C-alpha positions in Angstrom: -0.5 2.3 -15.6 -2.6 1.8 -12.5 -4.3 4.8 -11.4 -5.5 5.7 -7.7 -7.8 8.8 -8.3 -5.6 11.3 -10.2 -2.5 9.5 -8.7 -0.6 6.9 -10.6 0.1 3.8 -8.4 3.7 4.6 -7.7 2.8 8.4 -6.7 0.1 6.8 -4.5 2.9 4.5 -2.8 5.7 7.0 -2.6 3.0 9.7 -1.1 1.9 6.7 1.8 5.6 5.9 2.4 6.5 9.7 3.0 3.3 10.3 5.4 4.7 6.8 7.4 8.3 8.3 7.5 6.9 11.4 8.7 5.2 9.7 11.5 8.2 7.7 12.3 10.3 11.0 12.5 7.7 12.4 15.2 8.2 8.9 17.1 4.9 7.6 15.9 6.2 4.7 13.9 3.6 3.0 12.0 4.0 -1.1 12.1 4.3 -3.2 9.2 0.8 -5.0 9.2 -0.9 -1.5 9.8 1.0 -0.3 6.9 -0.3 -3.2 4.7 -3.8 -2.3 6.0 -3.6 1.0 5.6 -2.1 1.1 2.1 -4.7 -1.4 0.7 -7.6 0.6 2.4 -6.8 3.5 0.3 -7.7 1.7 -3.0 -10.9 1.6 -4.6 -13.3 -1.4 -5.7 -11.1 -1.9 -8.8 -8.6 -3.3 -6.4 -11.1 -5.4 -4.6 -9.6 -8.9 -5.8 -6.4 -8.0 -5.2 -7.3 -6.8 -1.7 -8.9 -9.7 -0.8 -5.9 -11.9 -2.2 -3.6 -9.8 0.1 -5.8 -10.3 3.1 -5.5 -14.0 3.2 -3.1 -15.4 5.8 -0.4 -15.1 5.7 -0.5 -11.4 5.3 2.4 -10.2 3.2 4.9 -7.6 4.7 4.5 -4.1 3.1 7.3 -4.4 0.9 6.0 -7.5 -0.6 2.7 -5.8 -1.0 4.4 -3.0 -2.8 6.4 -5.2 -5.1 3.1 -7.2 -6.4 1.3 -4.1 -6.8 4.3 -2.7 -8.8 4.3 -5.7 -10.8 1.0 -5.3 -11.9 1.9 -2.0 -13.2 4.5 -3.2 -15.5 
């Protein structure tokens, strides 16, 4: 499975989503595009090609990016 540091990809996505949910809970919601940029920015050089592909317009939604990341893991 893909790793991001010591976390699996699924763990990284889950932790990121939890942070976004916590921000929403304190009335500081993160918009979809910011979520995409922030999630992808958290990955290292091994994801450069994927990130470049995702950043080409039209930029996919957060849910689409997560689904594409997860499809690489299976």
